OpenMM code with the backbone's topology and positions (N, CA, C; nanometers):
from openmm import Vec3, app, unit

residues = "MET GLU ASN LYS ALA LYS LYS TYR LYS GLY PHE ILE SER TYR ALA HIS ALA ASP LYS LEU TYR PHE ASN LEU ILE HIS LYS GLY ILE SER VAL HIS SER ARG HIS LEU ASP ILE GLU TRP GLU ILE TRP GLU ASP THR GLN ILE PRO ILE GLY SER MET TRP HIS ASN ALA ILE GLN GLU LYS VAL LYS GLU CYS ASP PHE SER VAL LEU LEU ILE SER SER SER PHE LEU TYR SER GLU TYR ILE ALA GLU TYR GLU LEU LYS GLU PHE ILE CYS LYS ASP TYR CYS GLY ASP PHE LEU ILE PHE PRO ILE LEU ILE ASP PRO CYS THR PHE HIS ASN HIS PRO GLU ILE SER GLN ARG GLN PHE PHE MET PRO LYS GLY ASP ASP PHE GLY CYS PRO HIS ILE PRO ASP MET THR TYR ALA ASP LEU VAL ARG PHE ASN THR ASN GLY ASN ILE LEU PRO ASN PRO ASN ARG GLU ARG TYR HIS ILE LYS LEU VAL ASP CYS LEU LYS GLN SER ILE GLU GLU SER LEU LYS ARG ILE ASN THR VAL PRO ASN LYS ALA".split()
positions = [
    Vec3(0.0978, -0.1345, 0.0076),
    Vec3(0.0000, 0.0362, 0.0045),
    Vec3(0.0735, 0.1019, 0.0107),
    Vec3(0.0207, 0.1918, -0.0838),
    Vec3(0.1497, 0.3112, -0.1000),
    Vec3(0.0845, 0.4102, -0.0118),
    Vec3(0.1886, 0.4709, 0.0566),
    Vec3(0.1694, 0.5961, 0.2206),
    Vec3(0.1861, 0.7605, 0.1278),
    Vec3(0.0823, 0.8255, 0.0873),
    Vec3(0.0466, 0.9303, 0.0865),
    Vec3(0.0742, 1.0481, 0.1749),
    Vec3(0.1903, 1.1064, 0.1745),
    Vec3(0.2136, 1.2245, 0.2878),
    Vec3(0.1227, 1.3072, 0.2386),
    Vec3(0.1159, 1.3648, 0.3407),
    Vec3(0.0204, 1.5197, 0.3702),
    Vec3(0.0418, 1.6290, 0.2153),
    Vec3(0.0190, 1.6950, 0.1401),
    Vec3(0.0780, 1.7925, 0.1242),
    Vec3(0.0534, 1.8980, 0.1506),
    Vec3(0.1337, 2.0127, 0.1739),
    Vec3(0.1049, 2.1231, 0.2834),
    Vec3(0.0654, 2.2267, 0.2052),
    Vec3(0.0222, 2.2840, 0.2610),
    Vec3(-0.0677, 2.4823, 0.1983),
    Vec3(0.0377, 2.5634, 0.2534),
    Vec3(0.0848, 2.6376, 0.1438),
    Vec3(0.1367, 2.7333, 0.1950),
    Vec3(0.0907, 2.8880, 0.1569),
    Vec3(0.1002, 3.0104, 0.1868),
    Vec3(0.0638, 3.1033, 0.1080),
    Vec3(0.1801, 3.2299, 0.1441),
    Vec3(0.2028, 3.2722, 0.0479),
    Vec3(0.3065, 3.3801, 0.0410),
    Vec3(0.2618, 3.5083, 0.0888),
    Vec3(0.2660, 3.5937, 0.1816),
    Vec3(0.1755, 3.7253, 0.1979),
    Vec3(0.2869, 3.8474, 0.1271),
    Vec3(0.2523, 3.9442, 0.0300),
    Vec3(0.3790, 4.0315, 0.0227),
    Vec3(0.2918, 4.1406, -0.0068),
    Vec3(0.3708, 4.2570, 0.0141),
    Vec3(0.3162, 4.3874, -0.0576),
    Vec3(0.3206, 4.4158, -0.2072),
    Vec3(0.2391, 4.4047, -0.2819),
    Vec3(0.2149, 4.4230, -0.4368),
    Vec3(0.3278, 4.5148, -0.4491),
    Vec3(0.3896, 4.6287, -0.3723),
    Vec3(0.5185, 4.6724, -0.4038),
    Vec3(0.6263, 4.6195, -0.3984),
    Vec3(0.6181, 4.4851, -0.3613),
    Vec3(0.7692, 4.4109, -0.3605),
    Vec3(0.7154, 4.3245, -0.4784),
    Vec3(0.6507, 4.3262, -0.5535),
    Vec3(0.6513, 4.2373, -0.6557),
    Vec3(0.7322, 4.1547, -0.7619),
    Vec3(0.8266, 4.2729, -0.7112),
    Vec3(0.9980, 4.1707, -0.8060),
    Vec3(1.0448, 4.0526, -0.7289),
    Vec3(1.0689, 4.1221, -0.5689),
    Vec3(1.0822, 4.0406, -0.4975),
    Vec3(1.0405, 3.8714, -0.5062),
    Vec3(0.8764, 3.8913, -0.4694),
    Vec3(0.7824, 3.8003, -0.5017),
    Vec3(0.8393, 3.7199, -0.5856),
    Vec3(0.8060, 3.7571, -0.7573),
    Vec3(0.8576, 3.6915, -0.8113),
    Vec3(0.9410, 3.5885, -0.7986),
    Vec3(1.0923, 3.6464, -0.7395),
    Vec3(1.2464, 3.5850, -0.7527),
    Vec3(1.2145, 3.4796, -0.6430),
    Vec3(1.1241, 3.5308, -0.5752),
    Vec3(1.1521, 3.4366, -0.4309),
    Vec3(1.0696, 3.3108, -0.4488),
    Vec3(0.9257, 3.3122, -0.5138),
    Vec3(0.8145, 3.2305, -0.5448),
    Vec3(0.9265, 3.1005, -0.6109),
    Vec3(0.9590, 3.1900, -0.7213),
    Vec3(1.0340, 3.0667, -0.8605),
    Vec3(1.1408, 3.0235, -0.7801),
    Vec3(1.2323, 3.0808, -0.6691),
    Vec3(1.3153, 3.0102, -0.6453),
    Vec3(1.2920, 2.8797, -0.5344),
    Vec3(1.1722, 2.9563, -0.4578),
    Vec3(1.0965, 2.8351, -0.3860),
    Vec3(1.0517, 2.6886, -0.4307),
    Vec3(1.0211, 2.7370, -0.5558),
    Vec3(0.8854, 2.6621, -0.6633),
    Vec3(1.0498, 2.5302, -0.7163),
    Vec3(1.1321, 2.5716, -0.8120),
    Vec3(1.2195, 2.5683, -0.8312),
    Vec3(1.3102, 2.4316, -0.7452),
    Vec3(1.3585, 2.4535, -0.6199),
    Vec3(1.4605, 2.4130, -0.5093),
    Vec3(1.3862, 2.3352, -0.4290),
    Vec3(1.2607, 2.3411, -0.4622),
    Vec3(1.1224, 2.2328, -0.3369),
    Vec3(1.1051, 2.1131, -0.4394),
    Vec3(1.1841, 2.1013, -0.5333),
    Vec3(1.1443, 1.9696, -0.6576),
    Vec3(1.1705, 1.8674, -0.5477),
    Vec3(1.3108, 1.8024, -0.5563),
    Vec3(1.3570, 1.7342, -0.5050),
    Vec3(1.2982, 1.6677, -0.3217),
    Vec3(1.2283, 1.7481, -0.2813),
    Vec3(1.2210, 1.7161, -0.1116),
    Vec3(1.1483, 1.6151, -0.1516),
    Vec3(1.1305, 1.5832, -0.0067),
    Vec3(1.0327, 1.4215, 0.0348),
    Vec3(0.9138, 1.4939, 0.1188),
    Vec3(0.9159, 1.6206, 0.1119),
    Vec3(0.7554, 1.7049, 0.2052),
    Vec3(0.7072, 1.7617, 0.0787),
    Vec3(0.5705, 1.7081, 0.0541),
    Vec3(0.4990, 1.7887, -0.0472),
    Vec3(0.4842, 1.9088, -0.0005),
    Vec3(0.4821, 2.0287, -0.0660),
    Vec3(0.3956, 2.1727, -0.0179),
    Vec3(0.3433, 2.2245, -0.1611),
    Vec3(0.2299, 2.2970, -0.1472),
    Vec3(0.1978, 2.3741, -0.2373),
    Vec3(0.1998, 2.5299, -0.1621),
    Vec3(0.2282, 2.6457, -0.2673),
    Vec3(0.2360, 2.7609, -0.2049),
    Vec3(0.1783, 2.8599, -0.3256),
    Vec3(0.0567, 2.8900, -0.2494),
    Vec3(-0.0127, 3.0030, -0.2949),
    Vec3(-0.0109, 3.1248, -0.3108),
    Vec3(-0.0068, 3.1775, -0.4029),
    Vec3(-0.0104, 3.3350, -0.4144),
    Vec3(-0.1179, 3.4024, -0.4879),
    Vec3(-0.1544, 3.5426, -0.4674),
    Vec3(-0.2606, 3.5837, -0.5484),
    Vec3(-0.2519, 3.6078, -0.7032),
    Vec3(-0.1553, 3.5769, -0.7340),
    Vec3(-0.1744, 3.5382, -0.9099),
    Vec3(-0.2596, 3.4378, -0.9342),
    Vec3(-0.2733, 3.3309, -0.8572),
    Vec3(-0.3917, 3.2286, -0.8936),
    Vec3(-0.4942, 3.2228, -0.8678),
    Vec3(-0.5807, 3.3649, -0.8636),
    Vec3(-0.7009, 3.4063, -0.8223),
    Vec3(-0.7834, 3.3488, -0.9926),
    Vec3(-0.8608, 3.3025, -0.9828),
    Vec3(-0.9527, 3.3022, -1.1217),
    Vec3(-1.0299, 3.4996, -1.1630),
    Vec3(-0.9823, 3.4718, -1.2954),
    Vec3(-1.0144, 3.5989, -1.3456),
    Vec3(-1.2378, 3.5705, -1.3283),
    Vec3(-1.2349, 3.7207, -1.2922),
    Vec3(-1.3759, 3.6905, -1.2157),
    Vec3(-1.4172, 3.6619, -1.0713),
    Vec3(-1.2980, 3.6082, -1.0269),
    Vec3(-1.3408, 3.5602, -0.9242),
    Vec3(-1.3546, 3.6820, -0.7912),
    Vec3(-1.4139, 3.6909, -0.6534),
    Vec3(-1.4101, 3.7916, -0.5824),
    Vec3(-1.2823, 3.7732, -0.4999),
    Vec3(-1.2013, 3.8714, -0.5204),
    Vec3(-1.0488, 3.8669, -0.5381),
    Vec3(-1.0630, 3.8494, -0.3669),
    Vec3(-1.1205, 3.9373, -0.3063),
    Vec3(-1.0795, 3.9441, -0.1599),
    Vec3(-1.1583, 3.8231, -0.0748),
    Vec3(-1.2520, 3.7399, -0.1387),
    Vec3(-1.3067, 3.5738, -0.1085),
    Vec3(-1.2294, 3.4742, -0.1227),
    Vec3(-1.1675, 3.4943, -0.2608),
    Vec3(-1.0712, 3.3916, -0.3266),
    Vec3(-0.9403, 3.4195, -0.1868),
    Vec3(-0.8926, 3.5223, -0.1644),
    Vec3(-0.7455, 3.5468, -0.0567),
    Vec3(-0.8002, 3.4872, 0.0839),
    Vec3(-0.8857, 3.4974, 0.0854),
    Vec3(-0.9653, 3.4430, 0.2188),
    Vec3(-0.9742, 3.2860, 0.2627),
    Vec3(-1.0398, 3.2461, 0.1602),
    Vec3(-1.0237, 3.1414, 0.1296),
    Vec3(-0.8873, 3.0661, 0.1542),
    Vec3(-0.8238, 3.1258, 0.0759),
    Vec3(-0.6905, 3.0636, 0.0975),
    Vec3(-0.6052, 3.0602, 0.2085),
    Vec3(-0.6251, 3.1578, 0.2695),
    Vec3(-0.5799, 3.1884, 0.4137),
    Vec3(-0.6502, 3.1267, 0.4953),
    Vec3(-0.7229, 3.0784, 0.5252),
    Vec3(-0.7837, 2.9873, 0.6150),
    Vec3(-0.7678, 2.8436, 0.5947),
    Vec3(-0.7247, 2.7979, 0.4673),
    Vec3(-0.6991, 2.6898, 0.4106),
    Vec3(-0.5371, 2.6310, 0.4439),
    Vec3(-0.4801, 2.7736, 0.4497),
    Vec3(-0.2806, 2.7100, 0.4633),
    Vec3(-0.2483, 2.6151, 0.5975),
    Vec3(-0.1298, 2.5902, 0.6070),
    Vec3(-0.0817, 2.5133, 0.6804),
    Vec3(0.0069, 2.6536, 0.7406),
    Vec3(0.0678, 2.6662, 0.6624),
    Vec3(0.1820, 2.8111, 0.6667),
    Vec3(0.2004, 2.9184, 0.5689),
    Vec3(0.2566, 3.0351, 0.6317),
    Vec3(0.2481, 3.1550, 0.5537),
    Vec3(0.4356, 3.2039, 0.5539),
    Vec3(0.4321, 3.2234, 0.4300),
    Vec3(0.5784, 3.3170, 0.4290),
    Vec3(0.5819, 3.4593, 0.3849),
    Vec3(0.6077, 3.4951, 0.4712),
    Vec3(0.5871, 3.6495, 0.5194),
    Vec3(0.7218, 3.7388, 0.3853),
    Vec3(0.6778, 3.8374, 0.2956),
    Vec3(0.8093, 3.8852, 0.2698),
    Vec3(0.8219, 4.0261, 0.3639),
    Vec3(0.8922, 4.0422, 0.4556),
    Vec3(0.8499, 4.1786, 0.5220),
    Vec3(0.9365, 4.2802, 0.4449),
    Vec3(0.8713, 4.3794, 0.4591),
    Vec3(0.9222, 4.5601, 0.3985),
    Vec3(0.8570, 4.6219, 0.4595),
    Vec3(0.9049, 4.7686, 0.4104),
    Vec3(0.8289, 4.8721, 0.4911),
    Vec3(0.6641, 4.8507, 0.4404),
    Vec3(0.6578, 4.8747, 0.2958),
    Vec3(0.5510, 4.8377, 0.2300),
    Vec3(0.4543, 4.7269, 0.2520),
    Vec3(0.4992, 4.5759, 0.3183),
    Vec3(0.4807, 4.4805, 0.4137),
    Vec3(0.3830, 4.5627, 0.5192),
    Vec3(0.4909, 4.6081, 0.6045),
    Vec3(0.4392, 4.6730, 0.7239),
    Vec3(0.2939, 4.7330, 0.7443),
    Vec3(0.3262, 4.8388, 0.6653),
    Vec3(0.2660, 4.9524, 0.6498),
    Vec3(0.0990, 4.9287, 0.5364),
    Vec3(0.0809, 4.7987, 0.5097),
    Vec3(-0.0339, 4.7612, 0.4377),
    Vec3(-0.1444, 4.7170, 0.5027),
    Vec3(-0.2695, 4.8306, 0.5347),
    Vec3(-0.3665, 4.7986, 0.5947),
    Vec3(-0.4342, 4.6516, 0.5440),
    Vec3(-0.4381, 4.6017, 0.4421),
    Vec3(-0.4578, 4.4930, 0.4033),
    Vec3(-0.4265, 4.3752, 0.4473),
    Vec3(-0.3016, 4.3591, 0.4499),
    Vec3(-0.2224, 4.2564, 0.4975),
    Vec3(-0.2368, 4.2411, 0.6190),
    Vec3(-0.2101, 4.3600, 0.7397),
    Vec3(-0.2513, 4.3597, 0.8659),
    Vec3(-0.3770, 4.3265, 0.9029),
    Vec3(-0.4437, 4.3741, 0.8389),
    Vec3(-0.6234, 4.2981, 0.8868),
    Vec3(-0.6822, 4.1563, 0.8088),
    Vec3(-0.6461, 4.1812, 0.6889),
    Vec3(-0.7154, 4.0099, 0.6556),
    Vec3(-0.5877, 3.8832, 0.6376),
    Vec3(-0.4799, 3.9383, 0.6818),
    Vec3(-0.3706, 3.7987, 0.5951),
    Vec3(-0.2966, 3.8072, 0.7407),
    Vec3(-0.1960, 3.9160, 0.8073),
    Vec3(-0.1095, 3.8707, 0.9002),
    Vec3(-0.2411, 3.8192, 1.0191),
    Vec3(-0.3297, 3.9184, 1.0176),
    Vec3(-0.4113, 3.9169, 1.1728),
    Vec3(-0.4586, 3.7523, 1.2078),
    Vec3(-0.4910, 3.6737, 1.0288),
    Vec3(-0.5217, 3.5663, 1.0276),
    Vec3(-0.4550, 3.4371, 1.0698),
    Vec3(-0.3102, 3.5001, 1.0330),
    Vec3(-0.2267, 3.4295, 1.0601),
    Vec3(-0.1486, 3.3622, 1.1572),
    Vec3(-0.1686, 3.5275, 1.2557),
    Vec3(-0.1133, 3.5124, 1.4220),
    Vec3(-0.1974, 3.3997, 1.4807),
    Vec3(-0.3347, 3.4672, 1.4718),
    Vec3(-0.4613, 3.3663, 1.5070),
    Vec3(-0.4604, 3.2261, 1.5009),
    Vec3(-0.4180, 3.2076, 1.3906),
    Vec3(-0.3951, 3.0555, 1.3265),
    Vec3(-0.2617, 2.9559, 1.4204),
    Vec3(-0.2069, 3.0691, 1.4601),
    Vec3(-0.0687, 3.0046, 1.5138),
    Vec3(-0.0968, 3.0123, 1.6230),
    Vec3(-0.1264, 3.0943, 1.6995),
    Vec3(-0.1667, 3.0772, 1.8480),
    Vec3(-0.3016, 2.9392, 1.9010),
    Vec3(-0.3602, 2.9422, 1.7933),
    Vec3(-0.4373, 2.8174, 1.8032),
    Vec3(-0.3858, 2.6876, 1.7740),
    Vec3(-0.3113, 2.6913, 1.7183),
    Vec3(-0.2652, 2.5622, 1.6611),
    Vec3(-0.0966, 2.5403, 1.6217),
    Vec3(-0.1225, 2.4119, 1.4886),
    Vec3(0.0091, 2.3788, 1.4942),
    Vec3(0.0497, 2.4632, 1.3295),
    Vec3(0.0318, 2.5977, 1.3344),
    Vec3(0.0851, 2.6888, 1.1783),
    Vec3(0.1902, 2.7666, 1.2208),
    Vec3(0.2702, 2.7688, 1.0918),
    Vec3(0.3971, 2.8103, 1.0942),
    Vec3(0.4178, 2.9111, 1.0253),
    Vec3(0.4584, 2.9818, 1.0732),
    Vec3(0.4846, 3.1618, 1.0041),
    Vec3(0.6164, 3.2041, 0.9819),
    Vec3(0.6359, 3.1956, 0.8225),
    Vec3(0.8434, 3.2342, 0.8070),
    Vec3(0.8161, 3.3933, 0.7706),
    Vec3(0.8714, 3.4769, 0.8631),
    Vec3(0.8923, 3.6033, 0.8318),
    Vec3(1.0572, 3.5892, 0.7212),
    Vec3(1.0613, 3.7061, 0.6085),
    Vec3(1.1433, 3.7197, 0.5379),
    Vec3(1.1905, 3.8241, 0.4990),
    Vec3(1.2970, 3.9007, 0.5477),
    Vec3(1.3280, 4.0410, 0.5092),
    Vec3(1.3677, 4.0767, 0.3950),
    Vec3(1.2862, 4.1287, 0.3418),
    Vec3(1.3136, 4.1648, 0.2101),
    Vec3(1.4108, 4.2741, 0.1763),
    Vec3(1.3780, 4.3960, 0.2533),
    Vec3(1.4834, 4.4942, 0.2922),
    Vec3(1.4474, 4.5763, 0.4191),
    Vec3(1.5675, 4.6751, 0.4466),
    Vec3(1.5955, 4.7170, 0.5834),
    Vec3(1.4297, 4.7919, 0.6129),
    Vec3(1.3791, 4.8256, 0.7291),
    Vec3(1.2798, 4.8367, 0.7377),
    Vec3(1.2199, 4.8144, 0.8885),
    Vec3(1.1542, 4.8766, 0.9611),
    Vec3(1.1563, 4.9247, 1.1328),
    Vec3(1.0463, 4.8016, 1.1484),
    Vec3(1.0578, 4.6686, 1.1369),
    Vec3(0.9898, 4.5503, 1.1721),
    Vec3(1.0001, 4.5484, 1.3021),
    Vec3(1.0993, 4.6129, 1.3987),
    Vec3(1.0899, 4.5991, 1.5539),
    Vec3(1.0196, 4.6374, 1.6250),
    Vec3(0.9555, 4.7668, 1.5236),
    Vec3(0.8390, 4.8003, 1.5790),
    Vec3(0.6680, 4.7118, 1.6184),
    Vec3(0.7150, 4.6213, 1.5424),
    Vec3(0.5597, 4.5234, 1.5242),
    Vec3(0.5907, 4.3929, 1.5798),
    Vec3(0.5311, 4.3972, 1.7185),
    Vec3(0.6143, 4.2778, 1.7904),
    Vec3(0.5153, 4.1562, 1.7644),
    Vec3(0.4455, 4.2033, 1.7065),
    Vec3(0.3721, 4.0166, 1.6610),
    Vec3(0.4126, 3.9317, 1.4889),
    Vec3(0.5427, 4.0341, 1.5291),
    Vec3(0.6306, 4.0045, 1.3797),
    Vec3(0.8056, 3.9934, 1.4461),
    Vec3(0.8191, 4.0879, 1.5061),
    Vec3(0.9458, 4.1055, 1.5447),
    Vec3(1.0145, 3.9723, 1.6524),
    Vec3(0.9025, 3.9282, 1.7099),
    Vec3(0.9309, 3.8231, 1.8241),
    Vec3(0.9216, 3.6905, 1.7798),
    Vec3(0.9263, 3.6950, 1.6092),
    Vec3(0.9611, 3.5441, 1.5482),
    Vec3(1.0625, 3.5238, 1.4948),
    Vec3(1.1300, 3.3883, 1.4745),
    Vec3(1.2934, 3.4022, 1.4185),
    Vec3(1.2842, 3.4420, 1.2847),
    Vec3(1.3329, 3.5448, 1.1945),
    Vec3(1.3231, 3.5798, 1.1209),
    Vec3(1.4277, 3.4519, 0.9666),
    Vec3(1.3811, 3.4103, 0.9090),
    Vec3(1.4847, 3.3968, 0.7808),
    Vec3(1.5756, 3.5313, 0.7283),
    Vec3(1.7419, 3.5005, 0.7943),
    Vec3(1.8061, 3.6669, 0.7605),
    Vec3(1.9321, 3.6379, 0.8122),
    Vec3(1.9466, 3.5439, 0.6803),
    Vec3(2.0987, 3.5018, 0.7224),
    Vec3(2.2317, 3.6021, 0.6630),
    Vec3(2.3315, 3.5852, 0.7400),
    Vec3(2.4781, 3.6772, 0.7427),
    Vec3(2.5091, 3.6877, 0.5848),
    Vec3(2.5676, 3.7710, 0.5571),
    Vec3(2.5987, 3.8074, 0.4260),
    Vec3(2.7455, 3.7324, 0.3990),
    Vec3(2.7852, 3.6832, 0.4998),
    Vec3(2.9068, 3.6245, 0.4912),
    Vec3(2.8769, 3.4707, 0.3926),
    Vec3(2.7435, 3.4480, 0.4319),
    Vec3(2.7073, 3.2511, 0.3103),
    Vec3(2.6775, 3.3157, 0.1942),
    Vec3(2.6838, 3.4606, 0.1391),
    Vec3(2.6059, 3.4349, 0.0421),
    Vec3(2.7298, 3.5742, -0.0319),
    Vec3(2.8315, 3.5560, -0.0114),
    Vec3(2.9464, 3.6564, -0.0779),
    Vec3(2.9247, 3.7588, -0.0670),
    Vec3(2.8662, 3.8171, 0.0507),
    Vec3(2.8623, 3.9582, 0.0710),
    Vec3(2.8952, 4.0188, 0.2774),
    Vec3(3.0488, 3.9520, 0.3044),
    Vec3(3.0672, 3.9615, 0.4400),
    Vec3(3.0611, 4.1152, 0.4773),
    Vec3(3.0349, 4.1996, 0.3966),
    Vec3(3.0814, 4.3515, 0.4550),
    Vec3(2.9143, 4.3784, 0.4947),
    Vec3(2.7896, 4.2931, 0.4521),
    Vec3(2.6747, 4.2695, 0.5126),
    Vec3(2.6684, 4.1923, 0.6168),
    Vec3(2.6324, 4.2187, 0.7791),
    Vec3(2.6161, 4.1078, 0.8558),
    Vec3(2.4304, 4.0972, 0.8529),
    Vec3(2.3556, 4.1528, 0.8348),
    Vec3(2.2161, 4.1619, 0.8634),
    Vec3(2.2061, 4.1519, 0.7305),
    Vec3(2.2135, 4.0323, 0.6051),
    Vec3(2.1348, 4.0353, 0.4914),
    Vec3(1.9821, 4.0730, 0.4408),
    Vec3(1.9471, 4.1474, 0.3613),
    Vec3(1.7832, 4.1221, 0.3162),
    Vec3(1.8131, 4.0632, 0.1891),
    Vec3(1.6764, 4.0566, 0.1257),
    Vec3(1.6862, 3.9691, 0.0240),
    Vec3(1.7305, 4.0510, -0.1204),
    Vec3(1.7043, 4.1764, -0.0929),
    Vec3(1.7332, 4.3076, -0.1692),
    Vec3(1.8772, 4.2909, -0.2065),
    Vec3(1.9618, 4.2757, -0.0749),
    Vec3(2.0829, 4.2877, -0.1062),
    Vec3(2.1613, 4.1933, -0.1953),
    Vec3(2.0495, 4.1054, -0.2436),
    Vec3(2.1016, 4.0074, -0.3936),
    Vec3(2.0384, 4.0078, -0.5100),
    Vec3(1.9802, 4.0983, -0.4969),
    Vec3(1.8944, 4.1263, -0.6429),
    Vec3(1.9503, 4.2828, -0.6849),
    Vec3(2.0548, 4.2969, -0.8130),
    Vec3(2.0945, 4.4084, -0.9073),
    Vec3(2.0650, 4.3895, -1.0000),
    Vec3(2.0594, 4.4880, -1.0837),
    Vec3(2.0346, 4.5171, -1.2044),
    Vec3(2.1008, 4.6005, -1.2922),
    Vec3(2.0796, 4.5793, -1.4194),
    Vec3(2.1853, 4.6262, -1.5472),
    Vec3(2.1605, 4.7717, -1.5824),
    Vec3(2.1930, 4.8176, -1.6994),
    Vec3(2.1864, 4.9455, -1.7158),
    Vec3(2.0403, 4.9933, -1.7958),
    Vec3(2.0071, 4.8330, -1.8272),
    Vec3(1.8537, 4.8293, -1.9162),
    Vec3(1.7273, 4.8254, -1.8167),
    Vec3(1.7795, 4.7672, -1.7046),
    Vec3(1.7146, 4.7561, -1.5859),
    Vec3(1.6293, 4.6002, -1.5521),
    Vec3(1.7501, 4.5319, -1.6170),
    Vec3(1.7237, 4.3821, -1.5924),
    Vec3(1.7569, 4.3091, -1.5123),
    Vec3(1.7217, 4.2070, -1.4372),
    Vec3(1.7780, 4.1661, -1.3126),
    Vec3(1.8938, 4.0939, -1.3670),
    Vec3(2.0142, 4.0978, -1.2907),
    Vec3(2.1645, 4.0328, -1.3121),
    Vec3(2.1285, 3.9188, -1.2574),
    Vec3(2.2119, 3.8347, -1.3100),
    Vec3(2.1843, 3.6757, -1.2443),
    Vec3(2.2909, 3.6755, -1.0923),
    Vec3(2.2544, 3.5826, -1.0068),
    Vec3(2.3039, 3.6214, -0.9143),
    Vec3(2.3056, 3.4844, -0.8555),
    Vec3(2.4265, 3.3918, -0.8456),
    Vec3(2.4290, 3.2445, -0.7971),
    Vec3(2.3969, 3.2986, -0.6562),
    Vec3(2.4725, 3.3535, -0.5854),
    Vec3(2.4393, 3.3824, -0.4280),
    Vec3(2.2937, 3.3943, -0.4129),
    Vec3(2.1855, 3.4225, -0.4917),
    Vec3(2.0789, 3.4481, -0.4708),
    Vec3(1.9932, 3.3182, -0.4887),
    Vec3(2.0570, 3.1962, -0.5833),
    Vec3(2.0376, 3.0424, -0.5857),
    Vec3(2.0370, 3.0042, -0.4504),
    Vec3(2.1929, 3.0297, -0.3817),
    Vec3(2.2054, 2.9698, -0.2681),
    Vec3(2.1002, 2.9928, -0.1510),
    Vec3(2.0689, 3.1173, -0.1721),
    Vec3(1.9354, 3.1866, -0.0460),
    Vec3(1.8556, 3.1112, -0.0962),
    Vec3(1.7916, 3.1058, -0.1811),
    Vec3(1.7007, 3.0078, -0.2379),
    Vec3(1.6934, 2.8726, -0.1959),
    Vec3(1.7903, 2.8250, -0.1534),
    Vec3(1.8539, 2.6564, -0.1537),
    Vec3(1.8397, 2.7074, -0.0023),
    Vec3(1.9027, 2.7747, 0.0831),
    Vec3(1.9202, 2.8019, 0.2303),
    Vec3(1.7445, 2.7703, 0.2804),
    Vec3(1.6645, 2.8882, 0.1949),
    Vec3(1.5522, 2.9124, 0.2419),
    Vec3(1.4758, 2.7605, 0.2364),
    Vec3(1.4246, 2.7027, 0.1240),
    Vec3(1.3603, 2.5972, 0.1351),
    Vec3(1.4064, 2.4693, 0.2308),
    Vec3(1.5605, 2.4754, 0.2578),
    Vec3(1.6055, 2.3973, 0.3304),
    Vec3(1.5754, 2.4100, 0.4710),
    Vec3(1.5399, 2.5460, 0.5207),
    Vec3(1.4699, 2.5733, 0.6848),
    Vec3(1.3613, 2.5636, 0.6680),
    Vec3(1.2841, 2.6153, 0.5415),
    Vec3(1.1422, 2.5840, 0.5165),
    Vec3(1.1031, 2.4510, 0.5807),
    Vec3(1.1695, 2.3427, 0.4927),
    Vec3(1.1569, 2.1962, 0.5260),
    Vec3(1.1861, 2.1429, 0.6570),
    Vec3(1.3127, 2.1936, 0.7491),
    Vec3(1.3465, 2.1683, 0.8659),
    Vec3(1.2167, 2.2203, 0.9332),
    Vec3(1.1654, 2.3239, 0.9118),
    Vec3(1.0436, 2.3947, 1.0370),
    Vec3(0.9669, 2.3228, 1.0034),
    Vec3(0.8859, 2.2366, 0.9016),
    Vec3(0.7857, 2.1892, 0.8746),
    Vec3(0.7505, 2.0428, 0.9698),
    Vec3(0.9281, 1.9377, 0.9428),
    Vec3(0.9389, 1.8390, 0.9829),
    Vec3(0.9271, 1.8874, 1.1301),
    Vec3(1.0070, 1.9528, 1.1527),
    Vec3(1.0178, 1.9907, 1.2931),
    Vec3(0.8314, 2.0035, 1.4007),
    Vec3(0.7591, 2.0858, 1.3258),
    Vec3(0.6470, 2.0561, 1.3624),
    Vec3(0.5369, 1.9061, 1.3551),
    Vec3(0.6050, 1.8847, 1.2340),
    Vec3(0.5157, 1.7252, 1.2347),
    Vec3(0.5734, 1.6835, 1.3900),
    Vec3(0.6939, 1.6765, 1.4063),
    Vec3(0.7419, 1.5690, 1.4863),
    Vec3(0.7027, 1.6233, 1.6264),
    Vec3(0.6554, 1.7579, 1.6529),
    Vec3(0.5563, 1.8006, 1.8243),
    Vec3(0.4638, 1.7699, 1.7757),
    Vec3(0.3671, 1.7950, 1.6462),
    Vec3(0.2238, 1.6939, 1.6688),
    Vec3(0.1906, 1.5556, 1.7067),
    Vec3(0.3528, 1.4686, 1.5989),
    Vec3(0.2928, 1.3686, 1.6509),
    Vec3(0.3294, 1.2975, 1.7462),
    Vec3(0.4493, 1.3524, 1.8694),
    Vec3(0.4883, 1.3233, 1.9887),
    Vec3(0.3716, 1.4104, 2.1278),
    Vec3(0.2759, 1.4393, 2.0748),
    Vec3(0.1778, 1.4862, 2.1400),
    Vec3(0.0303, 1.3829, 2.1759),
    Vec3(0.0515, 1.3481, 2.3309),
    Vec3(-0.0409, 1.1908, 2.3413),
    Vec3(-0.2307, 1.2892, 2.3159),
    Vec3(-0.2918, 1.1611, 2.2559),
    Vec3(-0.3874, 1.1838, 2.2166),
    Vec3(-0.4907, 1.1917, 2.3709),
    Vec3(-0.5972, 1.2568, 2.3423),
    Vec3(-0.6293, 1.3109, 2.4849),
    Vec3(-0.8032, 1.1964, 2.4569),
    Vec3(-0.7691, 1.0709, 2.4434),
    Vec3(-0.9105, 1.0182, 2.4527),
    Vec3(-1.0382, 0.9652, 2.5372),
] * unit.nanometer
topology = app.Topology()
chain = topology.addChain("A")
for resn in residues:
    res = topology.addResidue(resn, chain)
    for name in ("N", "CA", "C"):
        topology.addAtom(name, app.Element.getBySymbol(name[0]), res)
């Protein structure tokens, strides 16, 4: 008999002003998670069917997801929609059970002023690991450069970042599964 593992549902929460970073991270997660022994599907708002009520579609996916990836930036922090309809729901789900929140620092911002976010461990690797030893607390934006035509330049360190991010997501999900599976049944 074939053992079908649960397919985890993720949700990427980002400010539309950060669409460029969202596109790069979403692609990086998708490409580098193909080899995993954990299956996940990461939903984002570009998958809303045409003609749908976009707010309702987002809220349905927020309720269904098992984890969220938060792309933290100034635009994210000051988005009323994200605060009211996404982050608030994720925080509630986290306090109510085994929900995972993965904050990623996209660019320097005042996230320390937001305790619901700042008290969480961020994915914010050191610059030494990605060819940027002069940047102790690296953000994702530190890995994105453009040529004179405005095109994004390739960066192997950005791919290393994606690989490390996927490995950290996988490790956090596996640790969560262990906690869930070691809790005795209250039957």
